[in-house]
Residue, then its C-alpha position, 0 to 999 in steps of 0.5 A: m472026503t478029509v485027509l490029513v497032509a502034514p502034522g495038524v493039518k487036515l484038508k477036505f478034497f474035492d473030485l477031479i475025475g473028468e480031467e485028463y490033465r491040468e497045467y500049472t504056469f508059474p512065473g518065468y512060464d515053468t510048468i507042470m502038468i499033472t495027468g489023470s487028476v482024481s481029487g484036489a484040494i486047496d489050503k487056506a495059503g491057496n496052494h494045491y494038494i492033488y491026487d493021480l490015477g497012478g496015485k502019485c500026491h502032488f504039491v503045487p504051490a500058490d504061486f502060480i499064475h495060471l492054471e488049464w486043464l482038459i475035461t473028457d465028459p463035458q457034465f465036469r465043465w466047471t467045477s466047484p470046490g466043496k460040491 
């Protein structure tokens, strides 16, 4: 699915079904946890755009230093954007 995320900026979203949560760690070790991720996209700068089960949209800046996620089904162990 391709979505307009900003004026003139369209991104192709990929499925994240099967994730219980994803947690981003930033310099200084601040964290953001997103539960119930449904789909996501990554722009050319490395920023992440995530939709969750509650219908919320999350923007995660590209300066994170670590990404961790928990899967609910082993078939989703490693997903590849665009697949």
